N, C-alpha and C positions, 0 to 999 in steps of 0.2 A: 758799367754804371750799376748800381744798386740802389733802389729807392730814390733815383734822380740825383744821387751825389757819388762822387769818386769813392772808391775801395780804400781802406786804410789797412794797416797791419795791425796786429796785436800789440806791438811795440808802440805804435801810433796812440793806440787806445790807452795804454798804460801812461803815457805823458800827461794825460788829462786826470787830475787828482780830484775824484768826486768824493765828497765826505757827508756824512750826515751830522746835522746840529740842532739846537734847540733854540728857536727865538726868544730872546730873554728880555727884550726891549722892543718897543715901537713906536715912532712917533710920526705924525703929518709931515709932509715935504711939500709945503705950497708953493715953494718956488721952483720946483721942477716943471719942465714944459709939458709933460704929459702927468696925470693924475698919478702919484706914487706915494710910498710910504718910505721912512728911514728904518731899517731893521738891524739888529745888533743880535747875532747868531752864535752861541756857544758850542764849540767844538771839542770841549773837555780839555784836559791838562797839556795835550801835545800842542794844540793850535790856540787855544784861548778864545776870546771871543774877537769876532770880526764883524765889519758893518758893511751895509750894502744898501742901495735904494732899489725898490721892487715896485712896478707897475701892476700891483695886484688889488687895486681899490674897489674893482667891479664885484669880485666874489668874497672879499674879506674886509672886515672890520677891524680897527686897530686892537679892541679889546678881545677879538677872537683869535689873533695871530700868537700872541705870547703864550709860550709853553708849547707851541705847536713845533714839530720835528719836521726839518725840510732837508732835501738833497742840494748841495751847492758844489760849484767848481771853485776851490780853493787857492789854486796855482796860477790865475791869471795875474799880470800886473795890476797894482792899483789903478783905478780910473777917475779921474775928476768929473763930478758930475754937478754941475753949478758950484756951490760953496762946499760940497759934500764930497769927501773921498771915498769912493766904493773900493771894497777889498776883495769881494767874492762875487759871484753870480747864483743866485738862488734859481734852481731849476723848476720848470713847468711845461705844461703841454697847452696849446690854445683850445679854447672851447669853440663852438660853432660860429660864433662872432669874433674870434680872434683875441678874446681876453684871456689872460693867464690864470691857469689852475696849476696851483704849486704841487710839486712830486713829494712824497712824505712815505716812508716804510709803513706797512699794513699792521706792524705790531711796535711797541717800543723797542728801540735798540741802544746800545751805549753811543753816547756823543762822540764825536771824531772818527767812528768806523768808515772805513774806504769801500766804495763800491767796487765790487768784483763779479 
């Protein structure tokens, strides 16, 4: 065990498709159980715009997330969250209080690029 988890192979890692996209739309998600936003993320020509919900309200305001690049898993099956269908998982790390801090590249890169 490394880092408390089971080891995986490189082929296992390659199955997880993590891509960069730009948030193009954000809305409140008041019916969510935990405070969250609805996000639409543009992954460029190959994947287009995908939607998700994200519990990021502690560190981010709606008006600040649009235009921000984020990393997301794009090959999970869609998941119904209330009346909203989530198609991707935006990635982040927990802060000291367990609140999400989103992952993003430290400089602009083309939308749709795959993590390697």
